[in-house]
C-alpha positions as a LaTeX table, in Angstrom:
\begin{tabular}{lrrr}
\hline
Residue & $x$ (\AA) & $y$ (\AA) & $z$ (\AA) \\
\hline
Met1 & $-15.92$ & 1.98 & $-44.48$ \\
Ala2 & $-16.27$ & 5.18 & $-43.09$ \\
Lys3 & $-15.05$ & 7.96 & $-44.96$ \\
Ile4 & $-12.03$ & 9.93 & $-42.90$ \\
Ser5 & $-13.90$ & 12.68 & $-43.40$ \\
Arg6 & $-16.97$ & 12.09 & $-41.18$ \\
Met7 & $-14.89$ & 11.06 & $-38.46$ \\
Glu8 & $-14.42$ & 12.75 & $-34.95$ \\
Lys9 & $-11.22$ & 14.06 & $-34.24$ \\
Glu10 & $-11.34$ & 13.86 & $-30.33$ \\
Leu11 & $-13.07$ & 10.73 & $-28.82$ \\
Ser12 & $-15.95$ & 11.20 & $-26.92$ \\
Ala13 & $-17.87$ & 8.43 & $-24.35$ \\
Gln14 & $-20.80$ & 9.13 & $-26.28$ \\
Asn15 & $-19.43$ & 7.46 & $-29.09$ \\
Thr16 & $-16.50$ & 5.01 & $-28.28$ \\
Gly17 & $-15.76$ & 2.19 & $-26.36$ \\
Leu18 & $-12.83$ & 0.03 & $-25.35$ \\
Ile19 & $-13.12$ & $-3.90$ & $-25.76$ \\
Met20 & $-10.13$ & $-6.33$ & $-24.83$ \\
Phe21 & $-10.81$ & $-9.78$ & $-25.97$ \\
Asp22 & $-8.82$ & $-12.85$ & $-24.94$ \\
Ser23 & $-6.60$ & $-10.99$ & $-22.17$ \\
Leu24 & $-6.20$ & $-13.63$ & $-19.94$ \\
Asn25 & $-3.80$ & $-14.22$ & $-17.70$ \\
Gly26 & $-2.18$ & $-17.09$ & $-20.15$ \\
Tyr27 & $-1.07$ & $-14.65$ & $-22.91$ \\
Leu28 & 0.36 & $-11.79$ & $-20.64$ \\
His29 & 2.25 & $-13.88$ & $-18.19$ \\
Pro30 & 3.56 & $-16.69$ & $-20.44$ \\
Arg31 & 5.72 & $-18.85$ & $-19.36$ \\
Asp32 & 7.80 & $-19.27$ & $-22.38$ \\
Pro33 & 10.87 & $-16.32$ & $-22.37$ \\
Ala34 & 10.45 & $-15.56$ & $-26.20$ \\
Lys35 & 6.38 & $-14.34$ & $-25.75$ \\
Gln36 & 7.74 & $-12.67$ & $-22.33$ \\
Lys37 & 10.38 & $-10.93$ & $-24.41$ \\
Phe38 & 8.24 & $-10.35$ & $-27.13$ \\
Leu39 & 5.22 & $-8.39$ & $-24.63$ \\
Ala40 & 8.17 & $-6.36$ & $-22.89$ \\
Asp41 & 9.68 & $-4.98$ & $-26.16$ \\
Arg42 & 6.03 & $-4.06$ & $-27.45$ \\
Asn43 & 5.07 & $-2.31$ & $-23.55$ \\
Ile44 & 1.97 & $-4.73$ & $-24.71$ \\
Leu45 & 0.63 & $-4.49$ & $-20.88$ \\
Pro46 & 1.60 & $-1.80$ & $-20.20$ \\
Asn47 & $-0.15$ & 0.26 & $-23.08$ \\
Met48 & $-3.60$ & $-2.01$ & $-22.05$ \\
Gln49 & $-3.62$ & $-0.56$ & $-19.06$ \\
Arg50 & $-3.31$ & 3.00 & $-20.44$ \\
Leu51 & $-6.23$ & 2.02 & $-22.59$ \\
Leu52 & $-8.16$ & 0.95 & $-19.71$ \\
Gln53 & $-7.45$ & 3.52 & $-17.09$ \\
Gly54 & $-8.27$ & 6.23 & $-20.66$ \\
Ala55 & $-11.25$ & 4.70 & $-21.35$ \\
Arg56 & $-12.57$ & 4.36 & $-17.76$ \\
Gly57 & $-11.39$ & 8.38 & $-16.92$ \\
Phe58 & $-13.80$ & 9.96 & $-19.35$ \\
Ala59 & $-16.42$ & 6.66 & $-18.86$ \\
Ala60 & $-16.42$ & 5.29 & $-21.63$ \\
Pro61 & $-17.98$ & 1.80 & $-22.05$ \\
Val62 & $-15.21$ & $-1.15$ & $-21.38$ \\
Gly63 & $-15.65$ & $-4.40$ & $-22.30$ \\
Ile64 & $-13.61$ & $-7.35$ & $-21.04$ \\
Lys65 & $-14.30$ & $-10.83$ & $-22.81$ \\
Ala66 & $-12.76$ & $-14.03$ & $-22.76$ \\
Arg67 & $-12.43$ & $-17.00$ & $-25.11$ \\
Ala68 & $-15.51$ & $-19.22$ & $-25.23$ \\
Gly69 & $-14.11$ & $-22.17$ & $-22.63$ \\
Ala70 & $-10.82$ & $-20.57$ & $-21.56$ \\
Lys71 & $-9.52$ & $-21.62$ & $-18.91$ \\
Arg72 & $-8.35$ & $-18.52$ & $-16.02$ \\
Gln73 & $-4.44$ & $-19.58$ & $-14.28$ \\
\hline
\end{tabular}
């Protein structure tokens, strides 16, 4: 595990990347009202959009990966 004292306090494109895994339409736009409420209460989608915009804003590498065999809706 990295020691906190060695970690950079600021993010930079040279040593930072963003990976979004399994953020498929079915997970982010569920039909189940309880799941819809969960996502809305925690601002999941807006927070993911902010992370993606921020990473792209300073040219950090961005990877979006779907689970093998996952079907898009």
